[in-house]
C-alpha positions as CSV (number, residue, x, y, z in Angstrom):
1,M,-13.0,2.7,-26.8
2,V,-11.6,0.6,-23.9
3,F,-8.6,-1.6,-24.5
4,D,-8.0,-4.7,-22.4
5,Q,-4.4,-4.6,-21.1
6,R,-4.3,-8.2,-20.0
7,K,-1.7,-10.5,-21.6
8,D,-3.9,-13.6,-21.2
9,K,-7.6,-14.0,-22.1
10,R,-9.9,-14.4,-19.1
11,R,-12.5,-17.1,-18.9
12,D,-15.7,-16.4,-16.9
13,T,-16.4,-18.9,-14.1
14,I,-18.1,-19.2,-10.8
15,H,-15.9,-21.2,-8.4
16,V,-15.6,-21.0,-4.6
17,I,-12.0,-21.1,-3.3
18,E,-10.4,-20.9,0.1
19,Y,-7.3,-18.8,0.7
20,I,-4.9,-17.6,3.5
21,V,-3.6,-14.0,3.7
22,D,0.2,-13.9,4.0
23,G,1.4,-11.8,6.8
24,L,-1.5,-12.2,9.2
25,S,-0.6,-13.4,12.7
26,T,-3.2,-16.1,12.3
27,S,-3.6,-18.8,9.6
28,E,-7.4,-18.0,9.3
29,T,-8.9,-19.3,6.1
30,F,-11.1,-17.0,4.0
31,E,-13.5,-17.9,1.2
32,G,-14.1,-16.1,-2.1
33,I,-15.7,-16.6,-5.5
34,V,-13.6,-16.6,-8.6
35,A,-15.4,-14.6,-11.2
36,N,-12.9,-15.1,-14.0
37,I,-9.5,-16.7,-14.5
38,S,-6.6,-16.8,-16.9
39,D,-3.2,-18.4,-17.0
40,S,-1.7,-15.3,-15.2
41,G,-4.4,-14.4,-12.7
42,L,-8.0,-14.2,-11.6
43,C,-10.8,-11.9,-10.3
44,L,-11.9,-12.7,-6.8
45,L,-15.1,-11.6,-5.0
46,T,-14.6,-11.6,-1.3
47,T,-16.0,-10.0,1.9
48,Y,-12.4,-9.6,3.3
49,P,-10.7,-6.4,2.2
50,L,-7.4,-7.1,0.4
51,E,-5.0,-4.2,-0.3
52,N,-2.8,-3.8,-3.3
53,G,0.4,-5.8,-2.9
54,T,-1.0,-8.3,-0.4
55,R,-0.1,-11.9,-1.1
56,I,-2.5,-14.8,-0.6
57,A,-2.1,-18.5,-0.7
58,I,-4.9,-20.3,-2.5
59,K,-5.6,-23.6,-0.8
60,N,-5.5,-26.7,-2.9
61,Q,-8.6,-26.8,-5.0
62,E,-9.8,-29.1,-7.8
63,R,-9.5,-26.5,-10.5
64,L,-6.6,-24.5,-9.0
65,N,-3.6,-26.3,-7.5
66,S,-2.2,-24.6,-4.4
67,R,-0.9,-21.3,-5.8
68,S,0.3,-17.9,-4.5
69,A,-1.1,-14.7,-5.9
70,A,-0.6,-10.9,-5.3
71,V,-3.3,-8.3,-5.3
72,R,-2.9,-5.9,-8.3
73,W,-6.1,-3.9,-7.9
74,N,-9.2,-3.8,-5.7
75,A,-12.6,-2.2,-5.7
76,S,-15.2,-2.0,-2.9
77,N,-18.9,-2.2,-3.3
78,R,-20.2,-0.2,-0.3
79,N,-17.9,-2.3,1.9
80,L,-20.3,-5.2,1.5
81,Y,-17.9,-7.1,-0.7
82,Y,-14.6,-6.5,-2.6
83,K,-13.7,-7.2,-6.2
84,V,-10.0,-8.0,-6.4
85,G,-7.6,-8.6,-9.3
86,L,-4.9,-11.1,-8.5
87,E,-1.8,-12.0,-10.4
88,F,-0.3,-15.5,-9.9
89,V,3.3,-15.3,-8.5
């Protein structure tokens, strides 16, 4: 039996967002797809690798106001895309 350790219930969605990776020497904007979201975080599908602890700034979106988030976990699918768990900070 698998127990979900999340404190907030996630809602499935498909929503494209733009984000900036904190700490890069450039302010390049990346895109990703939000697969699910809760009050405390979201799951992002992206082609840009994000390491645990990395912070991103989500650009102002209709469904998500500008927010900052930190990577809590990540998984690669043959280096084609990355599934990333983000916690809002």
